[in-house]
PAMAR-92251 format. One record per residue: residue in three letters; x negated, y, z of N, C-alpha, C in turn. Coordinates in steps of 0.2 Angstrom, whole numbers, plus 2048, in hexadecimal, padded with zeros to 3 digits. Example, Ala and Ser with C-alpha at 12.3 -4.5 7.8 and 13.67 -1.06 7.14 Angstrom:
ALA7BE7E48277C27EA8277BE7F0827
SER7C07F58237BC7FB8247C0800827
END
This chain:
MET7FC7FA8017FF7FF7FF7FC806800
GLY7FE80C7FD7FB8127FB7FB815801
VAL7F781B8027F78208077F6826805
PHE7F982B8047F88348037F383680A
GLU7EF83A8087E983D80D7EB84480C
VAL7EE84880F7EF84F80F7EB853813
LYS7E88598107E585D8157EA863814
GLY7EF86681A7F386A8197F087181A
GLY7F587781B7F387D81C7F2881816
ARG7F187D8107F088380A7F7884807
GLU7F588B8057F988F8017F988D7FA
LEU7FF88B7F78008877F180388D7EB
HIS80288D7E58048927DF80588F7D9
GLY80B8917D580A88D7CD81188C7CC
GLU8128887C78188877C581987D7C5
ILE81D87C7C68208747C58258737C2
ILE82686D7BE82E86D7BB8308667BF
PRO8368667C18398607C283A85A7BF
GLN8398557C283B8507BF84084C7BB
GLY84384A7B98498477B684D8457BD
ALA8568457BE8588437C385883C7C4
LYS8558387CB8548337CB85B8307CB
ASN8608337CF86582E7D086A82E7C9
GLU86B8347C586E8357BF86A82F7BA
ALA86582E7BA86282A7B58618227B8
LEU8648227BC86681A7C086B8177BD
GLN86F81D7BD87881C7BB87681B7B2
VAL8758207B08758207A887281B7A6
LEU86E8177A98688127A586D80B7A7
CYS86F80B7AB8768057AC8798067A7
ALA87C80B7A488180D79E87F80A798
VAL87880879787780678F8797FE790
LEU87B7FC79487C7F47958847F4792
LEU8877FA79088F7F978D88F7F9785
THR8887FB78388A7FC77C8847F6777
PRO8857F477387F7EF76F87B7F376C
GLU87D7FB76B87A80076787480376A
LYS87080676786B80B76986B81176E
VAL86981077486A815778863818779
THR86381F77785E82477985E828781
ILE85A82678485A82B78B85383078C
SER85483678D84E83878F84E83C795
ASN84984079784884379E84983D7A3
ILE8468377A28478327A483F8337AC
PRO8428327B383A8337B783682E7B7
ASP83082E7B782C8277B782B8257C0
ILE82F8237C182F8237CB83181A7CA
ILE82F8177CF82F8107D383680E7D0
ASP83B8107D384380E7D184480E7CA
VAL8448137C88478137C184380D7BD
ASN83C80E7BD8388087BC83A8027BD
ARG83B8027C283F7F87C48457F87C0
LEU84A7FD7C084F7FD7BD84E7FA7B5
ILE84B7FE7B18487FD7AA8477F77AA
ASP8417F57AE8407ED7AE8447E87AE
LEU8487E97B384E7E67B48537E57AD
LEU8547EA7AA8597EB7A18557E779E
SER84D7E779E84A7E579A84B7DD79A
SER84A7DA7A084B7D47A28527CF7A0
LEU8567D67A285F7D47A085E7D2796
GLY85A7D579485B7D378E85B7D9789
VAL85B7DE78C85C7E57888557E8785
VAL8557E978084E7EB77C84D7F277E
VAL8467F37818447F978383F7FC77F
GLU84080277C83880577A83780D77E
LYS83180E77F82F81378182D81777D
VAL83081D77B831822777829827777
ASN82B82C77E82782F78082682C788
THR82283278C822831793828831797
ASP82E83579383483579783A834793
THR83783078D83E82D78883D826789
TYR84582378784381B786849819781
THR84881777F84F81377A85080D77D
PHE85880B77E85B80478085F80177A
GLN85F7FB7798637F77768667F2778
ALA86C7F077A86F7EB77F8727E677A
ASN86E7E47768727DF7718717DA772
LYS86C7D777686B7D077886A7CF77E
VAL8717D178286F7D07898707C978A
ASN86C7C778F86D7BF7928707C0799
ILE8777BE79787C7BD79E8787B97A3
ASP8757B37A08727AE7A586C7AF7AA
TYR86A7B67A98647B77AD8667BB7B4
LEU86D7BB7B386F7BE7BB8707B87C0
LYS86F7B17BE86E7AB7C18677A97C3
THR8637AB7C185C7AB7C28587AE7CA
THR8547A97CB8517AD7D184D7B37CF
GLU84A7B37C98477B87C884C7BF7C9
PHE8537BF7C68577C57C58587C67CD
ARG8597BF7D285A7C17D88547C77DB
GLU84E7C57DB8497C87DC8487D07DC
LYS8497D17D58487D77D184E7DC7D4
ALA8567D97D485A7DD7D685A7E07DC
ALA8587DB7E08597DB7E88537E17EA
GLY84E7E37E684A7E77E984D7EE7E7
LEU8527F07E48547F67E285B7F87E3
ARG85B7FC7E68648007E88688007E2
GLY8638057DB8698057D786A7FF7D2
SER8677F97D38697F47CF8717F27D0
ILE8727F47D587B7F37D787F7F67D0
MET87D7FA7CD8827FE7C88807FB7C1
ILE87E7F57C187E7F17BB8857EC7BB
VAL8887EB7C188D7E87C38927E97BD
GLY8947F07BE89B7F27BB89A7F37B1
PRO8957F47B08937F47A78937EB7A8
LEU8927E97A988F7E07A88967DF7AA
LEU89B7DF7AE8A27DE7AE8A57DF7AA
ALA8A57E77A78A97E97A38A87E479A
ARG8A37E579A8A07E279289F7D9794
PHE89D7D679789D7CF7988A17CA79C
GLY8A57CE7A28AA7CC7A68A77C97AB
LYS8A07CB7AE89E7C87B48967CC7B5
GLY8977CE7BC8917D17BD8917CF7C4
TYR8897CE7C58867CA7CC8807CF7CE
ILE8807CF7D487B7D47D78797D07DF
PRO8737D17E28727CE7E78707D57EC
LYS8727D47F28727DB7F786C7DF7F5
PRO86E7E67F38677E87F18647EC7F4
GLY85C7EE7F485A7F17F785A7F97FA
GLY8557FE7FB8538037FA852806802
ASP85480C80285281080985480C80E
LYS85280C81385480881B85680E81E
ILE85C81181C85F818820865817822
GLY86781182586D80F82787280A823
ARG87780982487C80582087E80A81A
ARG87F80481587F80880D88380180A
ARG88B80280D8907FE80D88F7FE803
LEU8927F78018967F87F889C7F77F9
ASP8A07F77FD8A67F77FC8AA7F97F5
THR8A98017F78AC8057F28AD8017EA
HIS8A47FF7E88A47FC7E48AA7F77E1
PHE8AA7F27E68AC7EB7E48B37ED7E5
ILE8B77F17E98BE7F27EB8BE7F57E3
GLY8BB7FA7E08BD7FC7DA8BD7F77D6
PHE8B87F37D68B87ED7CF8BF7E97D0
GLN8C07E67D78C77E37D98CE7E67D5
THR8CF7ED7D78D27F17D58D47F17CD
LEU8CE7F07CA8CF7EE7C38D07E87C0
GLY8D27E57C68D37DD7C48CE7D97C3
ALA8C87DA7C78C37D67C78C47D27CE
ASP8C17CB7CD8C17C87D28B87C77D5
PHE8BA7C77DC8B47C87E08B17C37E4
GLU8AC7C27E58AB7BD7EA8A17BF7EC
TYR8A27C07F489C7C07F78997BA7FA
ASP8937B77F988F7B27FD88C7B5802
SER88D7B480988A7B880F8857B480F
ASP8837AC80E87D7AA80F8777AD80A
SER87A7AF8048747B07FD8737B77FD
ASN8797BC7FF87A7C380087A7C57F9
PHE87D7C07F487F7C07ED8887C27ED
TYR8887C87E988E7CB7E78927C87E0
LYS8977C87E08987C57D789E7C87D6
ALA8A07CA7D08A67CD7CD8A77CB7C7
GLU8AE7C77C88AF7C57BF8B67C77BD
ALA8B67C87B68BD7C87B68BD7C77AC
ALA8C27C47AB8C27C37A48C57C97A0
LYS8CA7CE7A38CB7D479E8CC7D87A7
LEU8C97DF7A58CB7E47AA8D17E87A9
LYS8D47E97AE8DA7EC7AD8DA7F57B0
GLY8DC7F97AB8DD8017AE8E28017B4
THR8E08057BB8E58067BE8E380D7C1
TYR8E880D7C68E68137CA8E38127D2
MET8DD8157D48D98137D78D781B7DD
LEU8DA81A7E38D781E7E88D081B7ED
LEU8CA81F7EB8C381D7EF8C481D7F6
GLU8C281B7FB8C281B8018BC820801
GLU8B781F7FE8B28248008B08277F9
ALA8AF82E7F98AB8307F28A482D7F0
SER8A38297F189C8257EF89A8277E6
VAL8948287E689082B7E088F8247DC
THR88C8217E088981A7DB8918157D9
GLY8968167E089B8117DF8A18167D9
THR8A081A7D98A581E7D38A081E7CE
ALA89B81E7CD89781B7C58988167C2
ASN89880F7C889880B7C78A08077C4
ILE8A680A7C88AB8097C68AF80D7BE
LEU8AA8137BD8AB8157B68A88117B1
LEU8A180E7B489E80A7AF8A28037AD
ALA8A88017B18AB7FD7AF8B27FE7AC
ALA8B38047AD8BB8057AC8BB8087A7
VAL8B580B7A38B680E79C8B8808797
MET8B78027988B87FD7948C07F8796
ALA8C17F979B8C97F879E8CE7F879A
GLU8D17F47998D77F47968DD7FA799
GLY8E07FF7958E48047988E280A79B
ILE8E580C7A08E28147A38E08127AB
THR8D98157AC8D88147B28D681C7B7
THR8DA81D7BC8DA8237BF8D58227C6
ILE8D08247C58CC8257CC8CE82D7D0
TYR8D182C7D58D28327DA8CD8317E0
ASN8C98367E48C48377E88BF8347E4
ALA8BD8377DF8B78337DA8B18397DD
ALA8AB8357DC8A683B7DD8A683F7D7
CYS8A48467D88A384A7D289C84F7D2
GLU89784B7D589184F7D488E8507CD
PRO88A8537CC8878537C488584B7C0
TYR8828487C58818407C388483D7C0
ILE88C83F7C389283B7C18958407BA
SER8948477BB89684A7B48928467AD
GLN88C8467AF8878447AA88983D7A8
LEU88B8387AC88C8337AB8948337A6
CYS8978367A889D8377A589C83A79F
LYS89783F79C89784079589383D792
MET88E83A79488C83479089082E78F
LEU89482D79389982779089E82978C
ASN89F83178C8A48347878A1834780
SER89A83578089783577989682F777
MET89782977D89782177889D823778
GLY8A28247788A88217758AE82277C
ALA8AC8227808B08217868B5826787
LYS8BA82778A8BE82C78C8C082D792
ILE8BF8327948BD83379A8BF83B79C
GLU8C483C7A08C78437A18C68457A9
GLY8C584D7AA8C584E7B28BE84D7B3
VAL8B984E7B08B284E7AE8AF8547B4
GLY8AC8527B98AB8587BD8B08587C4
SER8B58557C48BA8567CA8B984E7CB
ASN8BE84E7D28BE8487D58C58437D3
LEU8C78457CE8CD8417CB8CC8417C4
LEU8CA8397C48C88387BD8CD8357B9
THR8CE8347B48D28307AF8CE82E7AA
ILE8CF8257A88CA8247A48CF81D7A0
LYS8D081F7998D381D7938CF817792
GLY8CF8117938CB80B7918CA80C788
VAL8C580A7868C38077808C080177F
SER8C07FF7798BD7F77778B97F6777
SER8B47FC7768AD7FC7748A7803775
LEU8A380377689F809776899808771
LYS89780F76F89181076A88B81176E
GLY88681276987F81676D88181C76C
THR87B82076F87A82877187482A774
LYS87283077486E83277787083A77D
HIS86C83878286E83A78986783E78B
ARG86784478F86284879186584779A
CYS86084679F8608477A585F84C7A6
LEU86384E7AB8628567B085C8557B4
PRO85885C7B685485A7BA8568597C1
ASP8528567C38538537CB8558577D1
MET85A85A7D485C8607D785985E7DD
ILE8578577DF8558567E784E8567E7
GLU8498567E18438587E08428627E1
ILE8478647DE84786B7DD84886E7E4
GLY84E86B7E884C86D7EF84786C7F4
SER8458677F383E8647F68388697F3
PHE83986E7EE83486F7EC8368787F0
ILE83A8787F183E87E7F483B8817FB
GLY83B87B7FD837878806832878807
LEU82F87580182687580282587C800
ALA8288807FC8258887FB82488B803
ALA82A88B80482C88F80A82888C811
MET82788680F82188281781B884816
THR81988580E81188680F80F88E80D
ASN81489280D81489A80C81189B805
SER8168968018138967FA81789B7F4
GLU81489C7F081989F7EA8198977E4
ILE81E8967E381F8917DE8248927DA
THR8228937D382A8927D082A88B7CC
ILE8318897CC8368847CC8398857C4
LYS8358817C18398817B883E87E7B6
ASP8408817B284987D7AF84D8777B5
VAL85087D7BA8528797BE85A8767BD
SER85E8797B88648797B786887C7BC
TYR8678817BD86A8877C38728837C4
ASP8768837BF87C8837BF87D87D7C4
ASN8788777C287B8707C58788707CC
LEU8748757CF8748747D68778767DC
GLY87E8787DA8838777E188187B7E4
MET8828777EA88087E7F287887E7F4
ILE87287B7F086C87A7F38698807F3
PRO86A8857EE86888C7EF8698907F5
LYS87088E7F78738927FC87188F804
VAL87088980386E88680986688980C
PHE86388A80685C88B80885D892809
ASN86089680686289C80886389F80E
ARG86889981286A89A81886489881D
LEU85F89681B85989382085689B81F
GLY85589F81A8528A581A84D8A4815
ILE84F8A081084A89F80C84C8A3805
THR8478A78028488AB7FB8498A77F6
ILE84E8A77F184E8A37EB84F8A97E5
VAL84B8A97E084C8AD7DA84E8AA7D4
LYS8558AB7D18548A77CC8548AD7C6
ARG84E8A97C284C8AD7BB84E8A87B5
GLY8538AA7B28558A67AC85889E7B0
ASP8548997AE8558937B084F88F7B5
ASP84C8967B68478937BC8498957C3
ILE8478937C98468957CE83F8987D1
ILE83F89D7D38378A07D783A89F7DF
VAL83489D7E283489D7E982E8A17EB
PRO8318A87ED82B8AB7EE8278AB7F5
LYS8218AC7F781D8AC7FD8218AE801
GLN8208AB8088268AF80D8218AC814
ASN81F8B281781B8B081D8218AC824
HIS8268B182382B8AF8278328AD823
TYR8368A982583D8A78238418A682A
GLU8498AA82984C8A98318518A782E
ILE8538A183285A89D8328608A2833
ASP8648A282F86C8A583086F8A3836
SER8748A68398788A483D8818A383A
PHE8858A183D88D8A183B88E8A883E
ILE8938AA83B8978B183D8968B1844
ASP8998AC8478998AF84F8948AD852
GLY88D8AE84F8888AD8528858A7854
SER88A8A2854887899855882899850
ILE87E89385387988F84E87B88D848
LEU87888D84487A88B83C87988383E
THR88088083988087883887F878830
VAL87A87382F87987082887A869829
SER87F86882488286182488485F81C
ASP88485881A88585681588C854814
ALA88F85680C89485480B895852804
PRO89B84F80389D84D7FB89C8537F7
TRP8988537F18968597ED89E85A7EC
PRO8A08617EB8998687EA8958697F1
GLY8988657F68958667FC88C8637FC
PHE88886680288386580288185D802
THR87A85D7FC8798557FC873852803
PRO87884C80487584980986C847808
ASP86984780486284580185E84B803
LEU85F85180385B85880685C85980D
LEU86185680F86085981785885781A
SER85685281884F85081B84985781B
ILE84B85A81584886081284A866816
VAL84F86681685286B81A84F86C822
LEU84F86782484E86682C84686582C
VAL84186482783B86582883986C825
THR83B87082383D87682083D87A826
ALA84287982A84687C83084087B835
THR83C87983583787883A83287F83C
GLN83288183582C88683683288F834
ALA83788D83783C89283383D89783C
LYS83F89D83B84089F84284789F841
GLY84889C84884E89B84B85289384B
SER85789284A85888B84D85E887848
VAL85E88184986587F844866878844
LEU86C87584386F86F84686F86C83F
VAL86A86783E86D86383887185E839
HIS87785A83587A85783787C851830
GLN87984C83087984782C87C84382C
LYS88484282888A83F82A889838827
MET88783782288483081D88282C821
PHE87D82C82187782782587482982C
GLU87682383087482383686D820838
SER86A81E83386181F83485D825832
ARG85F82882E85B82D82B85983382D
LEU85A83583485583983785283883D
PHE85082F83B84D82C84084482F840
PHE84383383A83B83483883A83A83C
VAL83E83E83F83D843843836842847
ASP83683A84A83283C85082A83D84D
LYS82A83C84682283E843822845843
LEU826848842827851843826854849
ILE82985084E827853855820851858
ASP81F84B85481684A85581184F854
MET81485284C81185684A81185F84D
GLY81585E85281686385681D866855
ALA82086585182786784F82C868855
GLN83086C85783586C85B83D86B857
ILE83F86485A84486185784785C85E
ILE84E85C85E85085886385585585E
LEU85484E85D85884985B85D848860
CYS86384D85D86B84A86386D844863
ASP86E84185D87083885C86E838855
PRO87083185386E82F84D870834846
HIS87583784887783B842875844843
ARG87384584887284D84A86C84F84C
ALA86885284986185584D86285D84C
THR85E86285485F86785385886A852
VAL85586E84E85087084B84E879850
ILE84A87A853847880856843882851
GLY84288784D83D88A84783788A84D
LEU83188A84982B88D84E829894849
ASP82C89784582B89E84282389C83F
LYS82189783E81A89783B81589B840
GLN81789C84781289E84C80E89784F
VAL81189284E80E88C84F80D88884A
ALA80888584780788083F808879843
LEU80A87583E80B86F84080586D83F
ARG8038668447FD8638427FB85C83E
GLY7F785A83B7F78558367F684F83B
ILE7FA84A8387FA84583E7FB83D838
SER7FB8368397FA83283580182F837
MET80682E83280E82D83280D82882B
THR81682482B81882082881E823827
SER81F82381D82582581B82A81E81B
PRO82F82081F83681B82083981B819
ASP83982081584082180F83D82580A
ILE83F82580483D82C80083E832803
ARG84383580684483B80684183D80D
ALA84183981283D83B81783583B815
GLY83483781182C83880F82C83D80C
VAL82E83F80882C84780482D84D80B
ALA83184B80F83185081682D850817
LEU82A84B81B82384981E81D84B818
LEU81E84B81381884D80F81885480F
ILE81D85780F81E86081181C861816
ALA81D86081C81C85F820813860822
ALA81085A81F80985B81E80586081D
LEU80986081580486681180586D816
SER80A86D81A80987481C806874824
ALA80586D82580286E82C7F986F82C
GLU7F58708317F08728337EB86A835
GLY7E686982F7E38628307E485E82B
THR7E385882C7E48548287E984E82B
SER7EF84B8267F48488277F2840822
LYS7F583B8247F58348217FD834820
ILE7FF83181A805830819804829816
HIS80982381A80781C81780E81A815
ASN80D81481281381280E817817809
ILE81181B80581482080081981C7FA
GLU8178167FA81C8137F68248157F6
GLN8268177FD82C81A7FC82D81F7F8
ILE8288247F982882B7F682882A7EF
ASP8238257EC8248257E382B8217E0
ARG82D8207E683481C7E38378217DF
GLY8378277E483B82D7E08388347DE
TYR8328337DD82D83A7DD8288387D8
GLN82983C7D282383A7CE81F83D7CE
ASN81883A7CF81183A7CD8118407D3
ILE8138407D98148467DD80E8497E0
ASP8088467E18038487E17FF84A7DC
LYS7FF8497D57FA84C7D17FF8537D0
ARG8058527CF80985A7D080885E7D5
LEU80785D7DB8078617E27FF8637E1
GLN7FC85F7DF7F38607DD7F28667D8
ALA7F78657D37F786C7CF7FA8747D2
LEU7FD8727D57FF8797DB7FA87B7DF
GLY7F38767E17EE8797E47EE8747EC
ALA7F58707EB7F28697F07EE8677F2
GLN7EB8667F97E58627F87E985A7FD
ILE7EA8567F87EE84F7F97EB84B7F4
LYS7E88457F77E683F7F27E88397F4
ARG7EA8337F07EC82E7F17E68287F2
VAL7E78247F87E081F7F97E581A7FC
LYS7E08147FC7E280E7FD7E180D805
END
């Protein structure tokens, strides 16, 4: 396993281009299974999770060709559905959370979709009920083998229907959409997730010949079609990376320009960082975070402590709460960070406390941060990355800290951030990858 060795306390400067959106890429890559025709996807991030999914698709029989560094073509005209029964499939699919989204398109096109219990971040319970209840509502038979942790869905023909999702799950909505586009009749999904990732998936499917209405809302209407064609699609820039770079600039007293951010798709992200006191300048489709020696956390109108919490889109994304938390450690003032979705995602704060941050972990879901106003620098320590987002939060802390930090288990960071060490080096960061 690799280690990042970071010498902190350096001011950074320059421009950085965000990678393609990880969460979108995992969805649109699975959509290629819906058609035997060629599909071209660009702005695909070169990260472990996405590369593992591409490898899984190739093993399923999808013909994959790499056009350039971020563009691939896919042709699923020779899918080997029997591969789902192999030990190799079980091993590959179990190591990737995003593998769950191959079930919908396989069920729609081939009448069956199998998946072992997928892996991913250790951030608490991540149930799959929404996915399989959706498939059952469309008429699929569902079976779960608790001994082998294997999920199976089969249907001779899916039938369109109305469904009200228990939770506005992004991957659940995507998976049900991928199944419903070829179901017989009309499917209505209420309480659908409406993140830009889902809108992008809908636009891609419509360009393939699907008939989806209500794109961008939480009420989607899908008129099933018998077949889909090939298309070309480009992924959005990754909003989580963009938010991470905003926090990085503030923590390190740096001026950083983030290029081509697709500002209209960032939702609440700029506003939440503004409430932490961080200045963000929009110039065209770029964001400039100017050098700030101090940034002061806002309070509510009645003077009470600001709370930042996650919520379904257009609320604030849970993937950036770790970044908000670490950024607040050097702000002036206090903030309550409330992580509603995952009960283990805040447990990384013990590392920040060891670095000198003033944080009270109230319970598994809430932490109060008392900002140091950059009067006392964090100190470098040795630590381990528990998941993708916490790993980058710890990396940001290390880049702002005095002394040298070592971050172990950096494969977690590589799962979601493309060549992060080289891109930070280009900004002037002293970071190197060692064994």
